[in-house]
Every structure is written in structure tokens, then in C-alpha cells.
N, C-alpha and C positions, 0 to 999 in steps of 0.2 A: 413390554418394559424389562422385564428377565431378560431376555435373549439380548435386549440392547446393553445392557447393563453387564453383562458377560463380557460381551465383545470389548466394550469401551472401558474394561477393568482396567487398572495398570498402565493404562496407553499416556505415551508424555503427554504434557497440555497441548501442543499444537495438532495433535492425531486427528482433524478434519482439515487441518492446511496443507496440502499437497506440498506448494511450494515452499512454505517456510519450513516442510520439514528436509526438504532436499536441499535449502539452506544453513538449516542447524545442524545438518551431517557434514557438512563442508567444513562449519566452522569447527566441530566437534572434533575432526579427522585433520585438521591444517596444525602446522609449525607456527604460522603467521600469529603475531600476537597485533590485535586491531584494537583502538581506543577511540572510534568513531563509528556511529552506527544510524542509520539511515531507516525510519520505518513509516508506513502507508500504504495507500492503494497503490493502482497501475499509472499514477500519475505521477510515484516516486520510484516506483517498480521499472517502468520504461523511459523515466527521464533524468535520473541522477545516475551518471557514469563513476562510480569511486575512485578508479584509476584516473580518470581526469578531474576530479573535483581535488585530489591528494596535489595534483600538478600544479594545480591554479591556487592552493591552500595557501595562505602567510603562515600558518602553522604547522607543526610535524603532526600532520594528520595521519592515519590508517586507516581509510574506511573500507565498512561493507555494506552492501545495500539488503536491509531484511525487508524492504517492503514486498505486498505481493497482491495479484488482482482483487479488485472488489472487495478491500478490506477498509471498515469502517474505524472511524477514529476508538469507537470502545472498545477492538478487539487490537486496536495497535498497543492500547494501553495493557491490556490483557498479557499480550505477548512479551510487553517490556519488564511488566512486572516480575515473570514467571521467569524471564531469560536472566536479568540480573539476581537472581537466588543462585545462581553460579558464581561462586566465590571469585574465580579465574578472572571470569568475565567482567563483573562487578570492579573490581580492584584496578583493572587495567581502564576499563570503560574513561575517557575524558568528555567526550559529546554524543549526545541523543538529538538527532531530529527527528521530529513526528508531526505527521502532514494531519492540521486540524480543519476537518473537511464537517460540512453539516450532514446529521442523522439522515441517512435517507432510504429506508424504507420501501423495497420493492412491491409494487400493485399487484406481482405477475404471482397469485398464490402457488404455484407448481415449486418455484423457486424456494417458498416456504421448508420443504421437503429436504432441501441442500441441506447438509449438516456444517457446512461451513457459515450457515445464518443462524445459528444458533448455540454451538459448542459451547461457547466462552460466556454466553450469558448468566444474570443471577439478578434474583430479587430486587439487588440493588437499582438496577436500573429503572425497573420499573419506580420505586419509592422514587426514585428521584425526577421522575419527569411528574410525578404526581405534586410532590413539596415545590420543587422551584417555578414551575410554569402551570402549572394543572394543566398539562399536557395528557389527556384522556387516551386522544387517539393514539400515540407514540406507545402509552402504556399499556391498552389495549393490544396492539401488533407486538409489545413485546413479551407479553404473559403468553400470546400465541404461539411466537417461537420458544418462549422457556418449555410452553406445555410439550414441543415437540421433543424438547431436548430429552425427555423422560417416557416419549412412547414412541419414538420414531426410529425404525431399523437404521442403523449405519451405512448408509448408501454410497459411503467409500470406496469398500470392497469391491463394489465393482467397476471400478474408474478404469474405462478402456484407456484413456488418453494416458492413463498414469503409467500403464505396461508397457507401450509401445515407446514414450517419449519421455520417460523419466531421465535414462541413462546421457540423453544428447542435451538435455535442458540443466542437466547437472554438470557435466563438462563446461557448457559454459556460464554456469554459475559461479563455479571454481575459476576459470578466466578471467572473469570480470568482477570477479568479487562481488557476485550476487545481481548485479546487473546483466539482462535479457533484452537487447532491445526489441521490437515489436518485427524489425526488418529478420530480424536472427530467426525469431520464435518462427515467421513465416515461411521462413525456408525450411526450418526444423520440419514442420508441419506435413510441408510438400514431400521432402524426402524422405523423411523416416517413421509419421504416425500414417498417413493415407495409404503408405500401399501396405501395412501389416491388418489394415480393421476395416472392414465393409462398411460398418456402422460407423465409421469415427465422420465428426461434422468439423469440420475446416473453421472455427471462430473467426480467425486472423484474417483468412483470405473472404470472407463474407462479409467482416465489418470494411475492406480495404476496397471491395466492388461498391458495396453503399455508400460510401465516402466519396468514390470516381461518380457514381450516379448522381448524387447530390451535387456534387460542383457542376456535372454536364447540364442538370438541368435548371440549377438556380445561381449558379455562378460560385465560385470563391466569397464572394462578400458576405452572402447569407450563412455561409459556414462560418466566416469570422463572427457573423453576430452573434451565432449561439456560443462558442467559444467563449467571446466576452460578455458573457452573461455573470453578472455580478452574484453570486451566492454568499449568503454570510454565513459564518461556523457556529457553531451549538453551543453552549455557553456549558455544558455539562462536563463534556470532554476536555473546556480547559481549566474547570475545576478541579479533574483529576491529574492531569499535566500540574498543578501549582501546587495537588497536594503532593506529588512525586517530587520536587524541589526541596521540600519542608523534612524529605526523611533525612533522618541524623546519618543512615549508614549511604544517604545518594550524593552527601554534600560535596562532593568532587566532582560529580558531573555536571555538566551545564547541558541543560534542558535545552532546545531550539525547534522552534516552531515553524511549519514552513507552510506555504498557501498552497492549494492546489491551481492548477491552471485555472480552469472556472470562477475561481473566487474573486471577490472586488481586490482591485488594483490598491495598494499602500505604500505609504513611502517606507525608503530603505530602510532597515534596524530599526522600527519601531517596537516601543516596548510594553509587553502587557505586565503588571506583577512584578517587573522586572526581568520577565524573561523574552529574550530577542526574536521577534516574528520577522522570518525572512519571507517573501512574496517577491512579486516582480510590479514593477510602476508599469504607470500605463503606457509609456515612450518604451519601456522592453518589450511589453507584451508584442507593442507595435511594429517592431524590430525581428522577434522571434515566431510570430504567428504570421508565418507565409505559406502559401502551398506547395513550393518545393522543401517544405520543412517540416509537411505533415502526414503522418502516416494515415489516420481516418479524423474525425469529425471533433477527436479530445484529445488526442496523442500526438507527439512528434514521432518522427524518424529517428533512426541513428543519428541522420545528419545535426535534426535540431536539436536530440538531446543532447548531445556533445554540447553547442553553444548555451542550452538553458543550463547545463551543469557549470559551464565556464561564468555564469551572470551568477548563480546561486553560491558558485565558489567567492566571487568578487563582493556581492553584497555581505557573505561571511564574516568576510574580512572587514568591512566597513561596521560591523554592527558594538 
């Protein structure tokens, strides 16, 4: 515990999130003034191209994609709250898009030891589980992760992928305003990461192979059925977003909720507590989820992401 505390002392609030760290560094050293930010998981990181969004938006948006892979809504809210403590960013911000995804703690115990899964947690999350839903299972898992926050070693110090890939990923982040497609990362991993590390595991290559194998065995309709699985969102994170909109220092910011690809279909510009909720209608899903526009079973490729971004911008204009 003492060693871990010494390592993490005075580290930035995002210290365990490698990709967010790269994005924050790009923003910090940029002369660009952004007024629109996207937060969420890989379904935002890999799907929203800020340059394309600004092109199709009717408003004068200057966007940056702050989303990162495997990011739960709880972590997104934590990152937003801390990012907006920066006066320059807060005062210039006009829109914040945040993905409202269900809380889904992994069943793989070994991943609990990854600092990404616990660095942002606090007792409020545990209390909310018991108070609102009497969700003892979620409260127990959160306590387990929270315990690791105080006893585990910072395993990010030995991230081989970070050592060999950061430079090239960061260049793409700067060029595309935070957006990195899976096609691009796939290329970077093959050309820049694997040759420099004998122990490096190419996750995007594995996911792509699994996707192709699944299609060859079961056909694309089976994959499509999984993509159309209608997951609902978690009320705790919705309450946290509503609380942000009531903060007097953030009154000038419009918070907009986006739904992940695997969430239930919704009408365009639905409202929850006065907050615009943007997702995909069933018809929009049908047109977007095609074999030639998917990288794997849950993510669009570059072609699909561009079309998805255009649809989200169109729904944004209609809100």
C-alpha cells in the first residue's frame, strides 16, 4: 500500500488511463480552442470522427473526441468533472456528449488487477448501489475494486504497448482530434508495435480474426443479432449526468447523452430530464450495421464510423 501510494502521489487524475493521457497532452499543447467534447467507451472513441461531425453539424462546433476503450460511464463522469476544473476548457465548452452505457463489471477476475478498473472509484458508488437499487452484487464488486485501489501496485508502469505505440497513436489523435479508427490502430500495431516487442499481443488482429471466423461459421445475421441486443442504461450514471446539468458553474454547457451501438433503439431527439438523448432508430441501425462497415462484432470500421458520425450529427441537428 505504501509503495502504491508513493507511486501514485501527485499523479494527474487520469493517471491510469493511457489513451486519455495522450489526448489530454494533445489538448494541453494545442493552440486550438475546442467547444465540443465526446466521452465514452470504444463505441465513441472508434465511432465518432470530430472532423466529420463538425462538417455535418449545423452549429459552429469545434470537436474533440476524449473517449477511450473500456470506459464505463462512471469513469467518463469522473474525467468530465476533473477536466472542467480547468477554467479555460470549462469556459469555452458549449457541448459535452457522454455515452450512457450499462455498468457491466467483467467476470474475469484477473482484469480486476488492471488499474484502469479501479483508479476512479470511491465509496459513493457503493452507497448508490445499496440506496437506489439494493444492488448488493454491484456494491460487492465495487468494494473489491475499491480495495485494490489501496493495496495493488500500479501495473501501468510496465505497459509495453504504451512504450512502443504511444508516439504513433498520439500523432493520429492530434491529426483526427482524438479519433483513432480500428483500421488505423490495426495498421499501427502491425507496423510499429509488434516488431519492437516479442511479448506484444495484437488485440485488434485477434478481434478481427474472431469476427471473420464467426461470420464464416454462422453468417453475418448471427453477428447482427448480437449487435442488435437491446441493453438498457444504468440509472445511477443518468442521475450523475443530471446533477452536472444543475451545477451553476456549468449552466452554459449543454450535456447530450449518446447511446452505445448495442443499446435499445430510441426516437430521434428523445428527452430525459430536459437532456437530449441521441442514439439510433431501428431504421438507422439497419442501414449502418452491414458486413462491409463492421471491423468486429461490436465496432464499425473506418467506413462505418464516418457514416455513423454523419447520422449522429444529423440527429444532433434535429434535437
